[in-house]
N, C-alpha and C positions, 0 to 999 in steps of 0.2 A: 478474621482468617488465619488459617494456619501459615507460621512462618517455616521458610528454609535455612537451615544451619550448613548446606552446602549443598553446591550443585553439581552433577556428574560434569567432570571435564575431560575423562581419559576417553580417546575414541573407542575402546571395547566396550566401557562401561557405557556410553552413549548408544553404541550399536545394540548392546543386549536390551537397553531399554525400549528401542524402536522395534526389535524382533517380537519382545513381549506384545507390544502393540498389534504388531500384525498379527500374533497369535490370537489376540482377542478379536480383531476384525476377521479374521478365518471362520471362528466360531460363532459370530454372529451370523455370518452367510450360511454356516451348515443349520443353524436354528431356523433361517428364515426359509430357508429351502425344504426342511422337513415341514415346518407348519405351512407353507405354500400346496404341499401335497394333500394335507387336508382341508384347506380353503383355499381353492384356486384363486378366489375373488382377491385375495390379500394384497394390498399394496406396498410399496417399499418404504412409506414413513416411518414406520419401526424399526426398520433396517438402517435407514439414514439416522436416525436419533441415535441409536445404540453406536453406530459407527463413529459418529460425529463425537459422542461423549467419550469413547475409549481413546480415539485418536487425539483429543484435547487433551485430556487427563494423562497419556503418557508423553505429549509434547511440553505442557505448562511447567514440570519439573526441570526439563532439559533449558528451557529458555533459550536465548540466543538464536541463531539462524534458523534452527528448527522450528521454534513459534514464531518467528517472524515468516516462513512460509504460510501458516495458518491464518496469520494476519492479514496478508496479501490476497488468500482466497477468499477472507470473508468480505473483501471488496466487492467481488464479483457477484454482486446480487443476482444478475438475471441469468447467471450461468450454474452457479452451484444449486443444489437443493437446499431448502430454507432452513433444514434442521442443522446443516452445517454453517450456514451463515450465521444462525444464532448463536451456536456453539463457539464456532471461531471469533466471532466479533468479541468475546472476552478477551482475547487476546491482545486487544487495543489497547485496555488500561485496566484489566481487574486479573491478575494473575497471582498467586501465592508470592509475597514479597519476601526479601532476606531477612533474619533475625539479626537484633539490636547489635550482638557480638559481632556479627558479620559485618556489618555498616560500620562500626568502629574500625574494625582493622581495617578495611578499605581507605578509610580516611588516614588512617597514620601511614600508612603506606605510599599513598599518593599526595598529600599535602602535608605529612610531617608531624601532624598534631590530630588529635581526637577533636569531633564535630564540638563538643562541650566548649573546646579553648576557642573555636576558630567564631563561633556564632553567641550571640547573645544568648538565645534560647534556639533548640534544635529537637525536634519530635521525633523519637525513637522508632515511631510506627511510620509506616510507609503512607501516603495519602492516596499514590497510585501507584500501580506495578504493570509492567507491559515486557514487551519480548526480549529486549535490550538493557533497560534499566528501570530503575524506580524512583519516584519523586515523596520528597520529606519536606516538611515546613520547617521554615528558621525564622529567627529574626536577628538583624544587625541594622546599624545606622538608621534606626527608628524606623525600619521599614520590613514588613513580611517578605520573606523570600522563598523560591522555591529550588530545591536541591536537588539535582537528578544524579543517581550513583548508578553507574555501570555494573552490571553483575561478573563476578569473578571468573575469568576463564573464556569469556563471550569470543573475543576476537580468536584468540587460539585454537577453537574448536571450527570456526566456520567452513575451514578446506576439508576437513574431515568429515562435518556433517553433509555437506554437499556432495562429497563423494558417496557416501551411504543413499543420498536419495536418488543419484544423477541416475542409475538403472530404471526405478521407477518413474522419473520424469520423462526419459527418452521413451519410454513405453507409451505412459499417460498421451504424450504430447506428439509421438510419431516422429521424433527425432531421428535422421537418419546422414549418413554422409560426413565427411571427413573434417568440415569445419564446423561440427556440432559444438564443439569445444568454446566458441565464440560467446554462445549465450550462458555459459556457465562460468565463463571467466568474467563476464560483464556484470554479473549476480555476486560474484565472490567479491570483486574490487567493489561495488557499491556497498557491500554488507560491511566490509571492511573499512570503508569511511565512516562508516555509520558508528563505529565502535572507538573512533578518533574524536573524542571531546576537544580537543584543540582544534581539530578542523570544524566542528560543528560550531564553535564559538565565534571562529572568523567567517562562517558562512551566515551565521545569525546576524553580526554587525553588520556585515555588508548589504544583506539582502532588506534588513529592517531600515537602514539608510538609503537604499536605492528606491524603495517602495514607500517611503512617507509621505509624497503628496496622494496615495490615492484614499479616497473618503471612505471614511468610518472602520479603518482597518487599523490594527493595535499590534504592536509587539511589546515584549516586555523588554524593561532595561537589564545588560548582562553585567557580571562582574568578573571581571577577568584574574583581579588578585585572590579570588575565591574559587578558580576553577583549575583543573588539571586535565590530564588526557583520560581520565575516568570519571572526573567530578565535573558538574556545570552548576555554577549558580546564577540565579535570575531572580528579576521581580515577581512576586505574588501576585497574580491578578484573578480576581473571585470572577467566577461565572461557571457555565454549564458547558458540558461537551455539546457540540452540534447535534447530535444524536438525541440528546437528551429533551435538548430546546425543541428540535423537530417533533417529537411525540407529542408535546402538550401545545404548541404555538397554534392560537387559532386567528391570529392577526394576519391575514395575507400581505400586506403592504409591508409589515416588517419582515415577513418569510423573502419576498421580493428583493426587500433592501440588503439583506444579508446575501442573497444569493446574487445580487448585482456586483456587491463588493469582493466576493469570492471569486465570480467570472473574470473580474477587471483585474483581480491580483494576478489569475493566472494567465491570462491573455498578455498583460504586461511584461511579466518575467519571460513567457515563450517568444512573444515577437520583439521584445525591445533588448531586454538581457541576455537573450538565448541562452538560459538556462532556468528551471524550473525546480521547485517543491514539488519531488516525485513520490511524496508518501502522502496522499491525500486521502487520509482515514478520519473519521472524526473524533478519535483520540487526540489528534493535532491540532484543532481548533477549537476554540472557547467562544460562547457569546457573554459578553457581560452585561451589566444592568441596562446600559442605553443602547442595548440592540448593536454594539460594534463588534466586529468579527476580530478574534486575537488568534493569531498565528503563533505557536509555542515550541515547534521544532524543527529544526533546518539541519537534521544528519544526513538527510538523503536528499541532495542537489545532483540533478542529472543536466550537463553541459548538452546544448543543442547544435553540433556543428553545423554549418551552411550546407554541406554535401548531402544533409540528411534533410535538415530543415526546409529546404527550396523544393525539392521533389513532392515531399510528406504534403506542404501546405498546398502545393499545386492540385494535388489530388483531391483537396477540398473544393476546388472550382469546378462547377457543372460544365462549365465547356471543355474543360479538360477531362472529365468523367467520360462525358458522352461524346468525345473525340476518340475513336479506336485507335487511331495512330499516335496521337500525345498519350493515351492511358496508357498504351502497351510500352511505351517509352519510358515512363515514370515507373512502371513496375518493374522494368530492369534497373532501373536507377536505385530502386531501393533494395535490390535483391530479392524480391519477390518472385520473377521470374528467373530463371537460371540459364545458361549456357549450356548446360547438360541435360535440360529437360526435353524430355519426349514430346511429340505433337500433340498426345493425349492430355499430357500434365499442362502443357501451356495452353490449351482451350480450357480446361478443368479450371486451373487456377486463375485465369483471367476471367471466367463468368463467375467464380466465386469472390473474389475481389470486388469486381464490378459491382455486385449486390451488396458486399459488406460496406463498402466505402457509400454508394448510393444512400443507405441508411444512416450510418455512422456519421456522417458527415453534414446532415441534415440540420444542426444547429449551426451552422456557417454560411446557410443558402439563404438566408433572410437577416435582416435587421434586428428581430425580435425571434424569441423562442421560448415556449413553455414547457419547463422540465416537468412539470405535473401531468404531462400528456401521456395516459396510460397505455395508449396506442402506441406511441413509439418505443415504450420499454419494453410491451409487450412483444413485438416486433423483433428486436434485439434478444428477448429470451426465447422466443420459437427459432430465431436462426441459430442461436447456440444450441438449442436441444437437437435442430436438425444437423448440426455439424457433431455432436457426441454419437449421432445414428448413422452417420453418413459412412456404409461400408466401403464405399469407392477411394473417400478421403484416407482410411486408415491404411489402403495399398500403395499410396503415394508417398513421396518424399515429405515428409512435414518440415524440413529443415528450410525455414521460409522467411525471408525478410534481414534487413539490416539489424546488427544487435542492438540499436537503439530503438527498435519496436519495442523491446520489453518495457523499459521504464517510461516511454512517452506514451505507449497505449494505455499501460496501467496506469499513469495519471489522469489521461482523458477517462478512462472508466471509472476511476475514484472520485473525479470532479463530477460527472454526469450522476454518478447515484448521490453525490452530497448534495447537488441543487435539486435532485428529486425528492429527496427527503424533506428540502425545505418547501417544496413544491413552487420553485421560484420561476417567476418570469422576467426573463434579462433582456436588456439592449445587449446584442452582441457586440456593438462597435464602440461602446462608449469609453472604452478602454484606450482608445486612440488618442482621445484628449490628454493622456498624462505623457505620451510621447512626443517629445519636445526633437 
């Protein structure tokens, strides 16, 4: 794979790259509508494929928060067209890596020595490359190590990148109102945390210790003496990324077992630790030779405050969902309904969220849930399509919900999709045994 000798870090340079991408996408639409005049039965598959390729190609060399957005979108399999999911999924662990000279320069700057002086052996070629950093293999202390190196300029470009995409996001998600900035600040804060490898090291050590009792769950050992704000060294664990494992696994019991571990891991974090690994994409999980689940990235941890946690999970209770008075109270507590809403908006969004929550909380309505259920995911996809085509929704204020929804909903969406990939059948209550 071609390596990068530099990454655009200036605001103007990064903006010009995004503008070029916009022109390509515009050209794709012109070509599509021209061809549709000749062939009215033409569908949008080719258009989606061309757009996905051009957008991904434009973002992959920028890396950082621009590429992170593509990674986040790739998790929304039930909403995004498949062509986008397929292309953007590459951002999870397969993008052009940094060149060897740039890697050596990063080591010298942040650990004071070149990698060949710090490790017994160090592979100059990256084993994996994603949105914020890339991973190299090394040896020391008689052990194989994974060394994660952050791309230069990632942290510094986050604010300007988000400022560039903000106008598009406002239009795409119909965000209005004076307090819309709270959503962008939430994303900016989390992305900045992900670029602090000292914080990630602390979070990794804390969560791996706290979640140790969970069966069939492994964490790498971390090496603080070989880590810094831009470099993180941990134990190398052999295994397949979860998505790769899921494509060939034919052992239903093995898929169930891994899925159960994944479910217990997430429910234990949310309900007991009141914080959660909020980046559940396949590149952050390995399956080892003994079918253990290995969690390998703790850069994005979302704290779950009680004022959000309590009403959020009360809305997973059918007694609350089906009680109009209680349901209405929780919608206000979670800022889904607002004091400045019109009567039409109150009626519309109450029904919309009733339908949404009645479906999305189904895994919590019984002791067991089968995540291979095509009907369940088909209903989610159909609901997403209905939202996208709802002209009434576009006329209303889409600025809905607590800022905490962004990462908590993203977490559940990603978790559901991982469990669907595994075709896992899980006991939704077994995590409780780990809570003492």
